[in-house]
FIZA-407327 format. One record per atom (N, C-alpha, C): residue number from 1; residue in one letter; atom name; x, y, z. Coordinates in Angstrom, 2 decimals, decimal comma. Example, Ala and Ser with C-alpha at 12.3 -4.5 7.8 and 13.67 -1.06 7.14 Angstrom:
{1 "a" "N" {13,19 -5,69 7,80}}
{1 "a" "CA" {12,30 -4,50 7,80}}
{1 "a" "C" {13,20 -3,30 7,80}}
{2 "s" "N" {12,85 -2,25 7,08}}
{2 "s" "CA" {13,67 -1,06 7,14}}
{2 "s" "C" {12,90 0,03 7,87}}
This chain:
{1 "m" "N" {0,84 -1,17 0,00}}
{1 "m" "CA" {0,00 0,00 0,00}}
{1 "m" "C" {0,90 1,24 0,00}}
{2 "a" "N" {0,50 2,20 -0,79}}
{2 "a" "CA" {1,28 3,42 -0,92}}
{2 "a" "C" {1,07 4,35 0,28}}
{3 "r" "N" {2,08 5,15 0,54}}
{3 "r" "CA" {1,92 6,17 1,58}}
{3 "r" "C" {0,96 7,23 1,07}}
{4 "p" "N" {0,17 7,83 1,96}}
{4 "p" "CA" {-0,81 8,82 1,52}}
{4 "p" "C" {-0,21 10,01 0,77}}
{5 "v" "N" {0,97 10,46 1,19}}
{5 "v" "CA" {1,57 11,63 0,53}}
{5 "v" "C" {1,97 11,28 -0,90}}
{6 "s" "N" {2,63 10,14 -1,09}}
{6 "s" "CA" {3,03 9,77 -2,46}}
{6 "s" "C" {1,80 9,44 -3,31}}
{7 "l" "N" {0,78 8,88 -2,69}}
{7 "l" "CA" {-0,46 8,60 -3,42}}
{7 "l" "C" {-1,11 9,90 -3,89}}
{8 "l" "N" {-1,12 10,89 -3,04}}
{8 "l" "CA" {-1,69 12,19 -3,41}}
{8 "l" "C" {-0,90 12,82 -4,56}}
{9 "r" "N" {0,42 12,72 -4,49}}
{9 "r" "CA" {1,25 13,24 -5,58}}
{9 "r" "C" {0,95 12,53 -6,90}}
{10 "n" "N" {0,79 11,20 -6,82}}
{10 "n" "CA" {0,49 10,44 -8,03}}
{10 "n" "C" {-0,86 10,83 -8,62}}
{11 "i" "N" {-1,85 11,02 -7,76}}
{11 "i" "CA" {-3,17 11,41 -8,24}}
{11 "i" "C" {-3,13 12,78 -8,88}}
{12 "v" "N" {-2,44 13,72 -8,26}}
{12 "v" "CA" {-2,33 15,07 -8,83}}
{12 "v" "C" {-1,60 15,02 -10,17}}
{13 "r" "N" {-0,55 14,20 -10,27}}
{13 "r" "CA" {0,18 14,07 -11,53}}
{13 "r" "C" {-0,74 13,53 -12,63}}
{14 "e" "N" {-1,51 12,51 -12,31}}
{14 "e" "CA" {-2,41 11,94 -13,31}}
{14 "e" "C" {-3,50 12,94 -13,71}}
{15 "l" "N" {-4,00 13,70 -12,74}}
{15 "l" "CA" {-5,00 14,71 -13,06}}
{15 "l" "C" {-4,41 15,78 -13,98}}
{16 "r" "N" {-3,17 16,17 -13,73}}
{16 "r" "CA" {-2,51 17,15 -14,60}}
{16 "r" "C" {-2,33 16,60 -16,01}}
{17 "l" "N" {-1,88 15,35 -16,09}}
{17 "l" "CA" {-1,67 14,75 -17,41}}
{17 "l" "C" {-2,98 14,61 -18,17}}
{18 "s" "N" {-4,03 14,26 -17,47}}
{18 "s" "CA" {-5,32 14,14 -18,15}}
{18 "s" "C" {-5,86 15,52 -18,51}}
{19 "r" "N" {-5,58 16,53 -17,71}}
{19 "r" "CA" {-6,04 17,89 -18,01}}
{19 "r" "C" {-5,32 18,43 -19,24}}
{20 "s" "N" {-4,05 18,12 -19,39}}
{20 "s" "CA" {-3,32 18,66 -20,54}}
{20 "s" "C" {-3,90 18,12 -21,83}}
{21 "r" "N" {-4,44 16,91 -21,79}}
{21 "r" "CA" {-5,04 16,31 -22,96}}
{21 "r" "C" {-6,46 16,85 -23,18}}
{22 "d" "N" {-7,13 17,25 -22,10}}
{22 "d" "CA" {-8,52 17,68 -22,18}}
{22 "d" "C" {-8,70 19,19 -22,18}}
{23 "l" "N" {-7,64 19,94 -22,39}}
{23 "l" "CA" {-7,77 21,39 -22,33}}
{23 "l" "C" {-8,71 21,94 -23,40}}
{24 "a" "N" {-8,80 21,23 -24,51}}
{24 "a" "CA" {-9,70 21,70 -25,56}}
{24 "a" "C" {-11,15 21,65 -25,08}}
{25 "k" "N" {-11,45 20,78 -24,16}}
{25 "k" "CA" {-12,81 20,66 -23,64}}
{25 "k" "C" {-13,13 21,75 -22,63}}
{26 "k" "N" {-12,09 22,35 -22,06}}
{26 "k" "CA" {-12,26 23,42 -21,06}}
{26 "k" "C" {-13,10 22,96 -19,86}}
{27 "v" "N" {-12,83 21,75 -19,39}}
{27 "v" "CA" {-13,56 21,22 -18,24}}
{27 "v" "C" {-12,78 21,60 -16,99}}
{28 "p" "N" {-13,39 22,31 -16,05}}
{28 "p" "CA" {-12,66 22,65 -14,83}}
{28 "p" "C" {-12,35 21,42 -13,99}}
{29 "l" "N" {-11,23 21,48 -13,30}}
{29 "l" "CA" {-10,79 20,34 -12,49}}
{29 "l" "C" {-11,80 19,99 -11,40}}
{30 "v" "N" {-12,44 21,00 -10,81}}
{30 "v" "CA" {-13,35 20,73 -9,70}}
{30 "v" "C" {-14,63 20,05 -10,16}}
{31 "s" "N" {-14,88 19,96 -11,45}}
{31 "s" "CA" {-16,07 19,26 -11,91}}
{31 "s" "C" {-15,78 17,81 -12,27}}
{32 "s" "N" {-14,51 17,38 -12,16}}
{32 "s" "CA" {-14,20 16,00 -12,50}}
{32 "s" "C" {-14,80 15,06 -11,46}}
{33 "a" "N" {-15,10 13,86 -11,90}}
{33 "a" "CA" {-15,73 12,86 -11,02}}
{33 "a" "C" {-14,80 12,48 -9,87}}
{34 "a" "N" {-13,50 12,39 -10,14}}
{34 "a" "CA" {-12,55 12,01 -9,09}}
{34 "a" "C" {-12,52 13,06 -7,99}}
{35 "y" "N" {-12,50 14,32 -8,38}}
{35 "y" "CA" {-12,46 15,40 -7,40}}
{35 "y" "C" {-13,71 15,39 -6,54}}
{36 "k" "N" {-14,87 15,25 -7,17}}
{36 "k" "CA" {-16,13 15,24 -6,42}}
{36 "k" "C" {-16,21 14,04 -5,47}}
{37 "y" "N" {-15,72 12,90 -5,92}}
{37 "y" "CA" {-15,77 11,70 -5,09}}
{37 "y" "C" {-14,92 11,86 -3,83}}
{38 "v" "N" {-13,68 12,32 -4,02}}
{38 "v" "CA" {-12,78 12,49 -2,89}}
{38 "v" "C" {-13,31 13,55 -1,93}}
{39 "l" "N" {-13,84 14,63 -2,46}}
{39 "l" "CA" {-14,41 15,68 -1,64}}
{39 "l" "C" {-15,59 15,16 -0,81}}
{40 "t" "N" {-16,43 14,35 -1,41}}
{40 "t" "CA" {-17,56 13,76 -0,69}}
{40 "t" "C" {-17,08 12,85 0,42}}
{41 "k" "N" {-16,04 12,06 0,15}}
{41 "k" "CA" {-15,50 11,15 1,16}}
{41 "k" "C" {-14,96 11,93 2,35}}
{42 "f" "N" {-14,27 13,04 2,09}}
{42 "f" "CA" {-13,74 13,84 3,19}}
{42 "f" "C" {-14,86 14,48 4,00}}
{43 "r" "N" {-15,89 14,93 3,33}}
{43 "r" "CA" {-17,01 15,55 4,04}}
{43 "r" "C" {-17,76 14,53 4,90}}
{44 "d" "N" {-17,86 13,30 4,42}}
{44 "d" "CA" {-18,55 12,26 5,18}}
{44 "d" "C" {-17,73 11,78 6,37}}
{45 "g" "N" {-16,45 12,12 6,39}}
{45 "g" "CA" {-15,59 11,72 7,50}}
{45 "g" "C" {-15,18 10,26 7,42}}
{46 "s" "N" {-14,94 9,77 6,21}}
{46 "s" "CA" {-14,51 8,39 6,05}}
{46 "s" "C" {-13,16 8,18 6,73}}
{47 "e" "N" {-12,92 6,96 7,11}}
{47 "e" "CA" {-11,66 6,64 7,78}}
{47 "e" "C" {-10,50 6,75 6,81}}
{48 "g" "N" {-9,33 6,99 7,33}}
{48 "g" "CA" {-8,14 7,19 6,51}}
{48 "g" "C" {-7,79 6,01 5,65}}
{49 "q" "N" {-7,91 4,80 6,18}}
{49 "q" "CA" {-7,56 3,60 5,43}}
{49 "q" "C" {-8,47 3,45 4,20}}
{50 "e" "N" {-9,74 3,73 4,38}}
{50 "e" "CA" {-10,68 3,63 3,26}}
{50 "e" "C" {-10,36 4,67 2,19}}
{51 "l" "N" {-9,99 5,88 2,62}}
{51 "l" "CA" {-9,63 6,92 1,66}}
{51 "l" "C" {-8,38 6,53 0,87}}
{52 "v" "N" {-7,41 5,93 1,54}}
{52 "v" "CA" {-6,18 5,52 0,86}}
{52 "v" "C" {-6,49 4,44 -0,17}}
{53 "q" "N" {-7,32 3,48 0,19}}
{53 "q" "CA" {-7,68 2,42 -0,75}}
{53 "q" "C" {-8,44 3,00 -1,95}}
{54 "d" "N" {-9,39 3,89 -1,69}}
{54 "d" "CA" {-10,12 4,52 -2,78}}
{54 "d" "C" {-9,18 5,36 -3,66}}
{55 "g" "N" {-8,23 6,04 -3,03}}
{55 "g" "CA" {-7,27 6,83 -3,78}}
{55 "g" "C" {-6,41 5,97 -4,68}}
{56 "e" "N" {-6,00 4,80 -4,19}}
{56 "e" "CA" {-5,21 3,89 -5,02}}
{56 "e" "C" {-6,00 3,41 -6,21}}
{57 "i" "N" {-7,27 3,11 -5,99}}
{57 "i" "CA" {-8,12 2,66 -7,09}}
{57 "i" "C" {-8,27 3,76 -8,13}}
{58 "w" "N" {-8,52 5,01 -7,70}}
{58 "w" "CA" {-8,66 6,12 -8,63}}
{58 "w" "C" {-7,36 6,37 -9,38}}
{59 "y" "N" {-6,23 6,28 -8,68}}
{59 "y" "CA" {-4,94 6,50 -9,33}}
{59 "y" "C" {-4,70 5,45 -10,42}}
{60 "l" "N" {-4,94 4,20 -10,10}}
{60 "l" "CA" {-4,73 3,14 -11,09}}
{60 "l" "C" {-5,68 3,29 -12,27}}
{61 "y" "N" {-6,91 3,70 -12,00}}
{61 "y" "CA" {-7,87 3,90 -13,08}}
{61 "y" "C" {-7,42 5,02 -14,01}}
{62 "m" "N" {-7,02 6,15 -13,44}}
{62 "m" "CA" {-6,60 7,28 -14,27}}
{62 "m" "C" {-5,34 6,96 -15,06}}
{63 "k" "N" {-4,39 6,27 -14,43}}
{63 "k" "CA" {-3,15 5,91 -15,11}}
{63 "k" "C" {-3,43 4,92 -16,24}}
{64 "s" "N" {-4,27 3,93 -15,98}}
{64 "s" "CA" {-4,60 2,93 -17,00}}
{64 "s" "C" {-5,33 3,56 -18,17}}
{65 "r" "N" {-6,24 4,49 -17,88}}
{65 "r" "CA" {-6,99 5,16 -18,95}}
{65 "r" "C" {-6,06 5,98 -19,82}}
{66 "r" "N" {-5,10 6,67 -19,20}}
{66 "r" "CA" {-4,14 7,48 -19,97}}
{66 "r" "C" {-3,25 6,60 -20,85}}
{67 "e" "N" {-2,76 5,49 -20,28}}
{67 "e" "CA" {-1,90 4,58 -21,05}}
{67 "e" "C" {-2,68 3,91 -22,18}}
{68 "h" "N" {-3,93 3,56 -21,92}}
{68 "h" "CA" {-4,76 2,95 -22,95}}
{68 "h" "C" {-4,97 3,91 -24,12}}
{69 "t" "N" {-5,24 5,15 -23,81}}
{69 "t" "CA" {-5,43 6,16 -24,86}}
{69 "t" "C" {-4,14 6,34 -25,67}}
{70 "a" "N" {-3,01 6,34 -24,99}}
{70 "a" "CA" {-1,73 6,48 -25,69}}
{70 "a" "C" {-1,46 5,28 -26,61}}
{71 "l" "N" {-1,77 4,08 -26,13}}
{71 "l" "CA" {-1,57 2,89 -26,96}}
{71 "l" "C" {-2,50 2,88 -28,17}}
{72 "l" "N" {-3,74 3,30 -27,97}}
{72 "l" "CA" {-4,66 3,38 -29,11}}
{72 "l" "C" {-4,17 4,37 -30,15}}
{73 "a" "N" {-3,67 5,51 -29,70}}
{73 "a" "CA" {-3,16 6,51 -30,64}}
{73 "a" "C" {-1,94 6,00 -31,39}}
{74 "r" "N" {-1,15 5,17 -30,73}}
{74 "r" "CA" {0,08 4,70 -31,36}}
{74 "r" "C" {-0,17 3,54 -32,33}}
{75 "y" "N" {-1,01 2,59 -31,95}}
{75 "y" "CA" {-1,13 1,37 -32,73}}
{75 "y" "C" {-2,40 1,24 -33,56}}
{76 "c" "N" {-3,39 2,03 -33,34}}
{76 "c" "CA" {-4,65 1,90 -34,09}}
{76 "c" "C" {-4,79 3,02 -35,10}}
{77 "r" "N" {-3,91 3,02 -36,05}}
{77 "r" "CA" {-3,94 4,08 -37,07}}
{77 "r" "C" {-4,54 3,59 -38,38}}
{78 "g" "N" {-5,19 2,49 -38,37}}
{78 "g" "CA" {-5,79 1,97 -39,59}}
{78 "g" "C" {-4,89 0,93 -40,24}}
{79 "e" "N" {-5,12 0,73 -41,52}}
{79 "e" "CA" {-4,39 -0,30 -42,27}}
{79 "e" "C" {-2,94 0,10 -42,47}}
{80 "r" "N" {-2,03 -0,87 -42,30}}
{80 "r" "CA" {-0,60 -0,63 -42,49}}
{80 "r" "C" {-0,08 -1,50 -43,63}}
{81 "s" "N" {1,00 -1,06 -44,19}}
{81 "s" "CA" {1,65 -1,88 -45,22}}
{81 "s" "C" {2,41 -3,02 -44,53}}
{82 "i" "N" {2,79 -3,98 -45,30}}
{82 "i" "CA" {3,53 -5,13 -44,75}}
{82 "i" "C" {4,86 -4,66 -44,17}}
{83 "e" "N" {5,50 -3,73 -44,85}}
{83 "e" "CA" {6,79 -3,22 -44,37}}
{83 "e" "C" {6,65 -2,49 -43,04}}
{84 "d" "N" {5,60 -1,68 -42,90}}
{84 "d" "CA" {5,37 -0,95 -41,64}}
{84 "d" "C" {5,07 -1,91 -40,50}}
{85 "a" "N" {4,28 -2,94 -40,76}}
{85 "a" "CA" {3,95 -3,91 -39,73}}
{85 "a" "C" {5,19 -4,68 -39,30}}
{86 "a" "N" {6,05 -5,02 -40,25}}
{86 "a" "CA" {7,27 -5,74 -39,92}}
{86 "a" "C" {8,21 -4,86 -39,09}}
{87 "k" "N" {8,33 -3,59 -39,44}}
{87 "k" "CA" {9,19 -2,68 -38,68}}
{87 "k" "C" {8,68 -2,49 -37,26}}
{88 "m" "N" {7,35 -2,53 -37,08}}
{88 "m" "CA" {6,77 -2,33 -35,76}}
{88 "m" "C" {7,20 -3,44 -34,79}}
{89 "v" "N" {7,36 -4,64 -35,29}}
{89 "v" "CA" {7,76 -5,75 -34,42}}
{89 "v" "C" {9,25 -6,05 -34,50}}
{90 "g" "N" {10,00 -5,21 -35,20}}
{90 "g" "CA" {11,45 -5,34 -35,22}}
{90 "g" "C" {11,99 -6,24 -36,31}}
{91 "l" "N" {11,23 -6,48 -37,33}}
{91 "l" "CA" {11,69 -7,31 -38,44}}
{91 "l" "C" {11,93 -6,45 -39,67}}
{92 "q" "N" {12,67 -7,03 -40,61}}
{92 "q" "CA" {12,91 -6,33 -41,86}}
{92 "q" "C" {12,63 -7,30 -42,99}}
{93 "i" "N" {11,84 -6,88 -43,94}}
{93 "i" "CA" {11,49 -7,73 -45,07}}
{93 "i" "C" {12,65 -7,70 -46,06}}
{94 "p" "N" {13,08 -8,89 -46,52}}
{94 "p" "CA" {14,19 -8,92 -47,47}}
{94 "p" "C" {13,80 -8,27 -48,79}}
{95 "d" "N" {14,79 -7,74 -49,48}}
{95 "d" "CA" {14,54 -7,12 -50,78}}
{95 "d" "C" {14,11 -8,19 -51,77}}
{96 "k" "N" {13,24 -7,79 -52,68}}
{96 "k" "CA" {12,77 -8,72 -53,72}}
{96 "k" "C" {13,87 -8,87 -54,76}}
{97 "p" "N" {14,15 -10,10 -55,16}}
{97 "p" "CA" {15,19 -10,30 -56,18}}
{97 "p" "C" {14,71 -9,79 -57,54}}
{98 "k" "N" {15,63 -9,22 -58,26}}
{98 "k" "CA" {15,31 -8,72 -59,60}}
{98 "k" "C" {15,49 -9,87 -60,59}}
{99 "l" "N" {14,46 -10,12 -61,37}}
{99 "l" "CA" {14,50 -11,20 -62,36}}
{99 "l" "C" {14,89 -10,63 -63,70}}
{100 "d" "N" {15,78 -11,34 -64,36}}
{100 "d" "CA" {16,15 -10,96 -65,73}}
{100 "d" "C" {15,23 -11,66 -66,70}}
{101 "n" "N" {14,92 -11,01 -67,76}}
{101 "n" "CA" {14,08 -11,62 -68,79}}
{101 "n" "C" {14,83 -12,70 -69,55}}
{102 "k" "N" {16,17 -12,66 -69,55}}
{102 "k" "CA" {16,98 -13,63 -70,28}}
{102 "k" "C" {16,93 -15,01 -69,64}}
{103 "s" "N" {16,76 -15,06 -68,31}}
{103 "s" "CA" {16,79 -16,37 -67,62}}
{103 "s" "C" {15,49 -17,12 -67,79}}
{104 "l" "N" {14,47 -16,50 -68,32}}
{104 "l" "CA" {13,19 -17,18 -68,51}}
{104 "l" "C" {13,23 -17,87 -69,79}}
């Protein structure tokens, strides 16, 4: 289990990273679901252990969502040529041999 201070730093970092991607939407940070959830938990006076567990879940969710979006942007660009697909997995397609008309 993470320490509360490092967990808070991680959550703030993920919120910043998600905000940089969502700036075109102009959504204020205080309207995000994560912010409202944590604020409600503090107002209800939930115990510290429960808040830490919920914080870890939110952090993992935000991090996974960001990584998933990055992977989709990188690998789901539509149809690729055979050469591009081979380069993506670290292979190189051999050059095609040139055939002479005389040998036929």
